[in-house]
N, C-alpha and C positions, 0 to 999 in steps of 0.2 A: 400393216394390214397387219393381225393376230394371222397367228399361224394354227391349225385344227390342234397341232401335237405337240405344242409351247403355251402352257396356262401361265397367264403373267399375273398376280396378283397385288394388288397395293395395299399393302397396312396402315390403319390408322397409326401406329408408333413410328412409323417413316422409312420402314423397309420396306422389300418388295421381296416374290418368292416366284423361283421361273418352276414349273414344276414340268419335264416332261412327260406325254399323255399318251405314248401310243402302246397302249400293254399286249396289243393282239400282235405285236412286232419287241416287243421287249424292250421299247424306247430303241429300237434302232435307230442307225442316222442316216438319212441321204441330207444331200446339198439342202436342200428345200429346210428343212429342219433346222441344221447346223448355222446356216447365213441368220435364222430366226434368232438362235439361241446368244450369236454373236453380237447380234444388232440390238436383242434386249438388255449383255450384259453393256453395253459404250452407253446405253442411255443411260442417265440419269448418274453418270461416272460417282458423285460421292457418297451416295445409297448405299449403304450396305444391303445386298442381294443373298438373299439362301433359295441355293441351287438343288432339288430335290426330283424328285417322282412320284407321279400321281398310285401306282404303283408299289407296295410295300417291299413286293417280292423282288426287286429289279430295280436298281437303279439306271446302267443301260447296259445293254448288250453289244454298244458296238457301233459299227459299218454294217449298215443292210448287204447281206453277201445276194440279193435278188435284184440288184441293181447294174449297172455295167462297170467293166473294168475303169474306165473312162472318166463316171461318176464317183467310183470309188476315190480315184484320185482326188477329184474334187473335196469329198470327206476329207481326208486326210488332211490337206490342207485347210480346210477350213477349223479342222480342228485347233490348228497352230496359231490359228488366227483367231478362235474362243481363248485359248491358254495365255496368248501376247496379253490381248486385253483384259483378263484375270489380274495377271501376273501389273500390268501398268494403271489399273484404274483407280484413285484413292481409295473409293469405299472398298471395304472388306466382302469376299465373298467364303460366303462359309455352302460348304458341302454337304449335304445331310442322306447317310447312305446308310439304307435300313437292308437290301438286299446285294446283289450281283452286280458290278463295276467288272466291264470286258474292255480291252483293246481302247477306242476311242474315250469311251464313257470312263475308265481307269483314267486315264489322260486326264480328264475335265476336276475328276472328283484331286488327282493330286496336284492339281493346279491351283484350286482353290487355296485359301488363306489358310480356313479352319478347315478339320473334318470329324461332325460329329458323327457319329456311326449307332447304329442299332447291334444285337448282340451276332444277327442275324444276315451280316456287312459280310461281303469277300469279292476280292478282289484279286485280280491277273492284268498285269501286261503283258499282252500279248498282239503280235500281227497273223495275216494269213502265212500257211507254210508256202516255203520256194520265196516268197519275197526279199527274206533276212530284214524285214522294216527294224528301226531302234525304236521302242514303245517305252516313251516314259526315262530312258537314258538320261537326257537333261535334268530332269529335277528329282529324281529317286534318289539320288548321291545326297543332294540337302536333306532330305528328310530320314533315312534310314542309311548314313553311310556308303563309302563303296562297296564293300565287301556286300553287303545286305542287297544293296542295288544291284549289282553283277548276278546274285544269286537266282533273284526273280525277275531278271530279263533274260537273262541267259535260259533258265529251263522252263518259264515263262507258267511256273506252274499260281494255285490256288494259293492267297494269301488270307486265312478266316480274320474273322474279327479281331479275337486276342491277340494273334500274332499281332497284326499290325497296330495293336496299342502299342505292344511291347517294341516293335522297331520304330516306331515315331510316325507310321503310315498313317496314323490317324490320331488326334488328339483325344479325342471321347469315347467311349464306348457306354452306352447307358440303355438303360430300357424304354425311355421315353426321348430318341435324339430331338424328335420334331418340336417340343416345349422348349429342352433344353435350347436349341439353335435359335428359335424364337427370342426367348429370353437375351442370348449374345447380340440376338441383332439388333431391338430393342434400345440395350444398352448401347450400340455402339451408337445408333443411329440419333439417341439422347444427348449426345457430346457434342453435333454438331455436322455440319458437309462435312465429308472425309477424313473420320474419324478414322488417326494410323495412317495415312497419306504418308506424312514423312518416312514413318517405319516403313513402310513397304516397298520405298524408293530407294532409300537405304537398301534394302535385303535381296531388290533386284539389280545392287549393282556387283561386280566383282563378276560376270561372266557369264547369271542364268541366263540371261538373256541370247547373247551370243551360242550359249548351247543350244537354247531351241530352235535357234534361227539355224544351226550348224542339223540341229536331226531333220529340220523341217527338209533341208535342201538336199538332206543325204536319201529320203524317203521318199521326194519329188524327184531325182532320179530312177529310183527304183520303178517305182511306176512309168515313167517316163522307155521303160525297157519294156516294162509290161505291155504298155499301149501299143507300144511301136512293132511288136512282137502280134498282134493281134491285127494290128493294119497291114499287117505282110502278106497276112492269109488268104486262101481264097473265101469269100461267103459260100456259107452249104444254103443259103435259097437260090445262089445260082450254079449250085454245083452240086444237085440233091444226089445224095451216095456216091459222091467221088472223091470228099474229103477225106474220110481217115486213108483211103490209100494213096493220098496225095501227102499228107502228115511227115509219115517216115522220109520222104526224099525232102519236103521243104526244110527239117527241120532233124537230122538224126539223130537217133535217141528217144523223140518224145513220143511218149505215148498219145493217142489219141485223146482230145479230152481233157488233157495236162498244160500246166503251163512249162516252159521251156524251162527247168534249171529247179523244177518242184520236186521232191520226193516221188515216187512211185506210188507208197502207201500210204494213205489218209489226206495225200495233196487236194488243195479244193479244187474244182472246176473253174475254170480259168475263161480261155480265147475260145472254148468250143462249149456250151452249154446245151446238154440234152432235154433238160429238165427247169422247172422255174427255180432252181438254185437254193441257197443255205441259208439262212440266217447266223448271227453269233448267236450259240446256246449256253449261257451261265448256268444250264444244269452239269452236272458230277458225271463225268467220262463222255460229254458228250464233244464234237466236235465242234473246233473253235474255231472263229474269223479274225477277229479282236478287228484291226483299225485299218 
């Protein structure tokens, strides 16, 4: 069944377009949208796929921070489902990145076989503060080398289009990335089902999938710790006005409204939500939740 935030288009030349279409949330990812992306990637595995956005200003802002931590744990897991599907399907996946890609969005772009970027592309492999998630450590060393990958993942800094090209994080930067990506996809489709499948199978050998699965397990464990803390806390609905006073006794050193272990300054709101929450914001100088 089609998902309202994923547009799937079959092109007569033999490739498919998958476009994230949630501009009001900057294509923030929730379980339903990611499951739809995974299923669309798995369908017609021999056909080339273009993965992009209906909004040229943003590829994907990462996980939706207005959903619960339990749902975000599911989002994290589904990101790795999508990445493994991309790596193992015989048909090429080409990410078309014209704007910001953050956290899980940057993961999807990095997992693609080719990345065609516009001048406004910018990428950031970062997770929410305080969770110590690994984001992209499984794939970035293959693209940029270990030194650059450590710089990018440890600092969580932005990588603009020109630097991404110099590091090998994107394959091309062009003023018309959609047309160039479509031409590549059409050329691949003209060669028959699963062009490059043998090449992709060799590229996936030698530990790439092992690293993907190791990162997935590490992040599963991190989310399990977060959700275990949430399950131990009293419900604000059951104890109105009492929770802030109870928190220090239950978890010494925990500031009300913060996750255990999260830095007091700038940490995302996790266990106790006093408002509608935040989403990943790919704008400069804004707080980011990543994946």
